[in-house]
C-alpha positions in Angstrom: 106.8 128.5 123.2 105.0 126.4 120.6 101.4 127.3 119.7 99.3 124.3 120.6 96.4 125.4 118.4 98.0 124.3 115.2 96.4 124.3 111.8 94.9 120.9 110.9 95.6 119.1 107.6 92.1 119.9 106.5 92.7 123.6 107.0 96.0 123.6 105.1 94.3 121.7 102.2 91.6 124.4 102.3 94.3 127.1 102.1 95.9 125.3 99.1 92.6 124.9 97.2 90.8 128.2 98.1 93.5 130.7 98.9 96.2 129.6 96.5 93.9 128.1 93.9 90.6 130.0 93.7 91.9 133.4 94.9 95.2 133.6 93.2 95.5 131.1 90.4 92.1 130.1 89.1 90.4 133.6 88.9 90.9 137.0 87.2 89.1 140.0 88.6 86.6 137.7 90.4 85.9 135.6 87.3 86.5 131.9 87.5 89.0 130.9 84.8 89.7 127.3 85.9 87.8 125.6 83.2 89.6 126.8 80.1 93.1 126.8 78.7 95.0 129.8 80.1 98.3 131.3 79.0 100.7 133.1 81.3 101.7 135.9 78.9 100.1 137.7 76.0 99.3 137.3 72.4 100.8 140.1 70.2 99.2 141.7 67.2 100.7 139.0 65.0 98.9 136.3 67.0 102.3 135.2 68.4 102.6 134.1 72.1 104.8 136.0 74.4 105.2 133.9 77.6 106.0 135.2 81.0 109.1 133.4 82.3 109.1 129.8 81.4 105.3 129.3 81.7 103.1 127.7 79.0 99.5 126.7 78.8 97.7 125.9 82.1 94.3 124.9 83.4 92.5 124.2 86.6 91.8 125.9 89.9 95.5 125.6 90.8 96.5 126.3 87.2 98.5 123.2 86.5 101.2 124.5 84.1 101.3 122.0 81.2 104.8 123.1 80.3 106.1 122.2 83.8 103.9 119.1 83.8 103.9 117.9 80.1 102.7 114.5 81.4 99.2 116.0 81.8 98.9 116.9 78.1 98.3 113.4 76.9 95.5 112.5 79.3 93.9 115.9 78.6 93.8 115.2 74.9 92.7 111.6 75.4 89.8 112.8 77.6 88.9 115.4 75.0 88.8 112.7 72.3 86.5 110.5 74.3 84.1 113.4 75.0 84.2 114.6 71.4 83.5 111.1 70.1 80.2 111.1 72.0 79.2 114.8 71.9 80.9 116.3 68.8 82.2 113.5 66.4 83.2 116.2 63.9 85.6 117.6 66.5 87.6 114.4 67.1 91.2 114.8 66.1 93.1 112.7 63.6 96.2 110.8 64.9 98.6 113.4 63.5 96.5 116.2 65.1 96.6 114.3 68.4 100.4 114.1 68.4 100.7 117.8 67.4 98.2 119.0 70.1 99.9 117.0 72.8 103.3 118.4 71.8 101.9 122.0 71.6 100.2 121.8 75.0 103.3 120.4 76.7 105.6 123.2 75.7 107.1 125.5 78.3 107.9 129.2 77.7 111.3 128.6 76.3 110.0 126.0 73.8 107.2 128.4 72.7 109.8 131.2 72.2 112.0 128.7 70.2 109.0 128.2 67.8 108.6 132.0 67.4 105.6 132.1 69.6 103.5 129.7 67.5 100.1 129.2 69.3 98.0 126.1 69.6 95.7 125.7 66.6 92.8 128.1 67.2 89.9 125.8 66.4 91.5 123.0 68.6 91.7 125.5 71.5 88.1 126.5 71.2 87.0 122.9 71.2 89.2 121.9 74.2 87.7 124.9 76.1 84.2 123.6 75.3 85.2 120.2 76.7 86.6 121.8 79.9 83.3 123.4 80.8 81.4 120.2 80.2 80.7 117.7 83.1 83.4 115.5 81.8 85.8 118.4 81.5 85.0 119.6 85.0 85.7 116.2 86.4 89.1 116.1 84.5 90.0 119.5 86.0 88.9 118.5 89.5 91.0 115.3 89.5 94.1 117.4 88.5 93.3 120.0 91.2 93.0 117.2 93.8 96.3 115.7 92.8 97.9 119.1 93.0 96.7 119.7 96.5 97.9 116.2 97.5 101.4 117.1 96.1 101.5 120.5 97.8 100.7 118.9 101.2 102.7 115.7 101.0 105.0 114.8 103.9 108.2 116.0 102.2 106.6 119.3 100.8 107.9 122.8 101.4 104.9 123.3 103.7 105.8 120.2 105.8 109.4 121.4 106.2 108.2 124.9 107.1 105.9 123.5 109.7 108.9 122.0 111.5 110.6 125.4 112.0 110.4 127.4 115.2 109.1 130.4 113.2 106.0 128.4 112.3 105.6 126.5 115.6 105.7 129.6 117.7 103.4 131.6 115.3 99.7 132.3 116.0 97.1 130.4 114.0 96.6 133.4 111.9 100.3 133.7 111.0 100.5 130.0 110.5 97.8 130.3 107.9 99.8 133.2 106.2 103.1 131.3 106.3 101.4 128.1 105.0 100.0 130.1 102.1 103.4 131.5 101.2 104.9 128.0 101.2 102.0 126.5 99.2 102.1 129.3 96.6 105.8 129.1 96.1 105.7 125.3 95.5 102.7 125.6 93.2 104.4 128.4 91.2 107.9 127.0 91.1 107.2 123.3 91.0 107.4 121.0 88.0 109.8 118.7 86.2 113.3 119.0 84.8 115.2 122.3 85.0 112.2 124.1 86.5 112.0 121.6 89.3 115.7 122.1 90.1 115.3 125.9 90.2 112.2 125.6 92.3 114.0 123.4 94.9 116.8 126.0 95.1 114.3 128.7 95.7 112.4 126.9 98.4 115.6 125.6 100.0 116.9 129.1 100.1 113.8 130.4 101.9 114.0 127.6 104.5 117.7 128.1 105.0 117.1 131.9 105.5 114.4 131.1 108.1 116.9 128.9 110.0 120.0 131.0 109.6 119.1 134.6 108.8 116.7 135.2 111.5 113.4 135.7 109.6 111.2 136.3 112.5 107.7 136.9 111.2 105.4 136.9 108.1 106.6 140.3 107.0 110.2 139.1 107.0 109.3 136.1 104.8 107.3 138.3 102.4 110.3 140.7 102.2 112.6 137.8 101.4 110.3 136.6 98.6 110.2 140.1 97.1 114.0 140.6 97.3 115.0 137.1 96.0 112.4 136.2 93.5 111.0 137.7 90.2 108.3 140.3 90.7 105.5 138.1 89.3 106.2 135.6 92.0 105.9 138.2 94.8 102.7 139.5 93.2 101.3 136.0 93.1 102.1 135.5 96.8 100.3 138.8 97.6 97.2 137.6 95.7 97.2 134.3 97.6 97.6 136.1 100.9 94.4 138.0 100.2 92.7 134.7 100.0 94.2 133.8 103.3 92.5 136.8 104.9 89.3 135.5 103.5 90.1 132.1 105.1 90.7 133.9 108.4 87.5 135.9 108.1 85.5 132.7 107.6 87.2 131.2 110.6 86.2 134.2 112.7 82.6 134.3 111.5 79.7 134.1 114.0 79.2 130.4 114.6 75.4 130.9 114.3 75.7 132.6 110.9 74.9 130.9 107.6 78.3 131.8 106.4 80.0 130.0 109.2 77.8 127.0 108.8 78.6 126.8 105.1 82.3 127.2 105.7 82.5 124.5 108.4 80.6 122.2 106.0 82.9 122.8 103.0 86.1 122.8 105.0 85.6 119.2 106.0 86.6 118.3 102.4 87.8 121.4 100.5 88.7 119.4 97.4 85.2 117.9 97.0 84.1 117.6 93.4 81.5 120.4 92.9 80.3 118.6 89.8 79.1 115.7 92.0 76.8 117.9 94.2 73.1 117.7 93.6 71.9 121.0 92.0 69.9 123.3 94.3 70.9 121.2 97.4 72.1 122.8 100.6 75.5 121.4 100.0 75.8 122.9 96.5 74.6 126.3 97.9 77.2 126.1 100.7 80.0 125.4 98.2 79.0 128.3 95.9 78.7 130.7 98.8 82.2 129.8 100.1 83.8 129.8 96.7 82.4 133.2 96.0 84.2 134.6 99.0 87.5 133.5 97.6 86.7 134.7 94.1 86.2 138.2 95.5 88.5 138.5 98.5 88.0 141.6 100.6 90.5 144.4 100.0 91.3 145.7 103.5 90.3 149.3 104.1 89.8 151.3 107.2 86.3 151.4 108.7 84.9 153.6 111.4 82.5 151.0 112.9 83.4 147.3 112.8 80.0 146.5 114.1 78.4 148.2 111.1 80.5 146.1 108.8 79.6 142.9 110.6 75.9 143.8 110.3 76.2 144.3 106.6 78.0 141.0 106.1 75.2 139.3 108.0 72.7 141.1 105.8 74.5 140.0 102.6 74.7 136.4 103.9 70.9 136.4 104.6 70.1 137.7 101.1 72.4 135.1 99.5 70.8 132.3 101.4 67.4 133.5 100.2 68.6 133.4 96.6 69.1 137.1 96.0 72.0 138.4 93.8 73.3 141.5 92.2 71.6 143.0 89.1 73.5 140.8 86.7 72.9 137.6 88.6 76.4 137.7 90.2 76.4 136.3 93.8 76.7 138.9 96.5 80.2 139.5 97.9 80.2 139.3 101.7 82.4 142.4 102.0 80.5 144.6 104.5 80.0 147.3 101.9 76.5 148.6 101.0 77.2 148.9 97.3 74.9 148.8 94.3 74.6 145.0 94.3 73.5 144.7 97.9 71.0 147.6 97.5 69.6 145.8 94.4 69.2 142.6 96.4 67.4 144.4 99.2 65.1 146.1 96.7 64.3 142.7 95.1 63.5 141.2 98.5 61.3 144.2 99.3 59.5 143.9 95.9 58.8 140.2 96.5 57.4 140.9 99.9 55.4 144.0 98.9 57.4 146.5 101.0 58.5 149.9 100.0 61.4 149.4 97.6 63.9 151.9 99.1 66.9 149.6 99.3 67.3 150.2 103.0 67.4 147.2 105.4 65.2 148.6 108.1 63.7 146.6 111.0 60.6 145.5 109.1 62.7 144.2 106.2 65.2 142.4 108.5 62.4 140.7 110.5 60.9 139.5 107.2 64.2 138.1 106.1 64.6 136.3 109.4 61.1 134.9 109.1 61.8 133.6 105.6 65.0 131.9 106.7 63.1 130.2 109.6 60.5 129.0 107.2 63.2 127.7 104.8 65.0 125.9 107.6 62.0 124.5 109.4 61.5 120.7 109.2 58.3 119.3 110.6 58.9 117.2 113.7 57.7 113.6 113.5 57.5 110.6 115.7 60.4 109.1 113.7 62.4 112.2 114.1 62.2 111.9 117.9 62.6 108.2 117.9 65.9 108.1 116.1 67.4 110.7 118.5 66.3 108.5 121.4 68.1 105.5 119.8 71.2 104.2 121.7 73.0 104.0 118.3 72.3 107.7 117.6 73.4 108.7 121.1 76.6 106.8 120.7 77.3 108.1 117.3 76.5 111.7 118.3 78.7 111.6 121.3 81.6 110.3 119.2 81.1 112.9 116.6 81.0 115.7 119.2 84.5 114.6 120.3 85.7 114.7 116.7 84.2 118.2 116.3 86.1 119.3 119.4 89.4 117.9 117.9 88.8 120.2 114.9 87.8 123.2 117.1 84.4 123.0 115.5 81.1 123.6 117.4 78.7 120.7 117.1 75.6 121.7 115.2 72.8 120.4 113.0 75.4 118.9 110.6 76.6 116.8 113.5 73.1 115.6 114.2 72.6 114.8 110.5 75.8 112.8 110.4 74.9 110.9 113.6 71.5 110.0 112.1 73.0 108.8 108.8 75.5 106.6 110.8 72.6 105.3 112.8 70.6 104.2 109.8 73.6 102.5 108.2 74.3 100.7 111.5 70.7 99.6 111.8 70.7 98.3 108.2 73.9 96.3 108.9 72.5 94.8 112.1 74.7 96.6 114.5 73.3 96.9 118.1 75.9 99.3 119.4 78.7 101.6 118.3 81.9 100.9 120.3 84.2 103.0 118.1 83.8 105.8 115.5 86.3 107.9 113.6 87.0 109.6 110.3 89.1 107.8 107.7 89.7 107.3 104.0 91.2 110.0 101.7 90.8 113.4 103.3 88.6 112.0 106.0 86.0 111.4 103.4 84.3 108.6 105.3 82.9 108.0 108.8 83.7 104.5 110.1 81.6 103.0 113.0 82.6 99.8 114.6 80.8 97.3 116.8 83.3 95.2 118.9 87.0 95.6 119.0 88.5 97.2 115.9 90.4 94.8 113.7 89.1 91.5 115.3 87.3 88.8 113.4 83.9 89.3 115.0 83.8 93.1 114.7 81.3 94.7 112.4 82.2 97.8 110.5 80.1 100.3 108.5 81.0 103.5 106.8 79.2 106.4 105.3 80.5 109.3 103.1 81.3 112.2 105.5 80.0 115.1 103.5 76.9 113.3 102.3 76.0 112.2 105.9 76.3 115.8 107.1 73.9 117.0 104.5 71.3 114.2 104.7 68.4 115.9 106.6 67.7 114.4 110.0 64.0 113.9 109.1 65.0 111.9 106.0 67.2 109.6 108.1 64.4 109.3 110.7 62.0 108.2 108.1 64.4 105.5 106.7 65.1 104.4 110.3 61.4 103.8 111.0 61.1 101.8 107.8 64.2 99.8 108.6 63.0 99.0 112.1 59.6 97.9 110.8 61.2 95.3 108.6 63.8 94.0 111.0 61.4 91.7 113.1 60.2 90.0 109.9 63.6 89.1 108.6 67.2 88.4 109.6 69.4 91.5 109.7 71.2 91.9 106.4 74.6 90.3 106.3 77.4 92.7 105.7 80.5 91.6 103.9 83.0 92.6 106.5 86.4 93.8 105.4 89.4 92.0 106.8 91.1 93.6 109.9 94.0 94.7 107.6 91.6 96.3 105.1 89.8 98.2 107.9 93.0 99.5 109.4 94.3 100.6 106.0 91.1 102.5 105.3 91.1 104.3 108.6 94.6 105.7 108.1 94.5 106.6 104.4 
């Protein structure tokens, strides 16, 4: 019997980016390596490259292999040139250097071996790495990551074909997440152009055929097939990605009232958001960092005597993180339920700041003080405008519609829902809407909330939209203040005229 609680598209995209990307491709030992040129292999004592398999240089959270995707090398070098022209004119490459660098970056493992392991020019690599950690470089990497997630989750992907099998349809949500990760990882690791693409198709077709004909009945059977039929490094990569899946499942099971759960639900709405676009020190940026850190340091499963004790420690680590406390070297705390040196250091730092005995023990007094600090941090003074916007018919209509959307995604409505409803209300007021007849998510990856007055697609309907993530993180009090100001100006002037999209444009935006 099919499991009706299927993973959503948002959740499979989150698995692609965080489990496959952050946990298994874009990090080494908990260190983010997505923003510099990596090489799948080693450099011998003679400075010659020794590639693993047919891999070449790669970059990004999902480690786009430039040897498998040589078409990425040219825009990478072009973006570097534009950045260098502004920031380091002396680093800009001559035309001959550009051609050589593009060719060197686009080599696969076989091409590198054919050139006796000749590496990319050392100074050029250093300069490109400097570009990749700049704002322009981070944007370049993010755009490639987003395209890669789109490719891995397209309608004819290995994942989509797997999702049509009885094995997947009858699996629990947890096993669907694990099976999805295996499919995503295999396509990411065996995709590309030319001969590599042909071999990758054979591999993935072989797995799907075995699921249909050979009676692979569960996740363990699929993992066994991978280990028996594919090179060892592929099986090892799948295992790393599955550790990220366990982090995904832990976040899904987190206490809905915890900071960790709130952060996860916020980030999961658009897992491929550009972190470089987030306002520094904002709640949204803090949420993203907290979530990403979980995948950089996925928990290694180990037996515990008291699950409750582990849950309490994870909650403690979450509170310390939300208050800005870290390990001794400034490293974010891992929410692993282990009272290690980093957690003790953070507890002592909190005790020091609050004039308690610095014993590193989270006793009742310390815990109460943490809770008080978090309440102070979260508190927002109630104002007349704050209450007024929530009493607005527009707010109530938007909030009711958003609650239904939350339910569709198995998400509990919370403060983020109220924030979004208030942001929609303000946009509706500014556009002269008097009611909201229809509301839904739309745009790429549900990146916008659309609200409609009238019948959707008709000539006289009015449509407004707000960015989903931005709306969720705009404080209710801020929207309330803008709402009061908007209402004060409305009687003195005509409502602003909104350039309405055509019915066809609106329909296209909602289904993108």
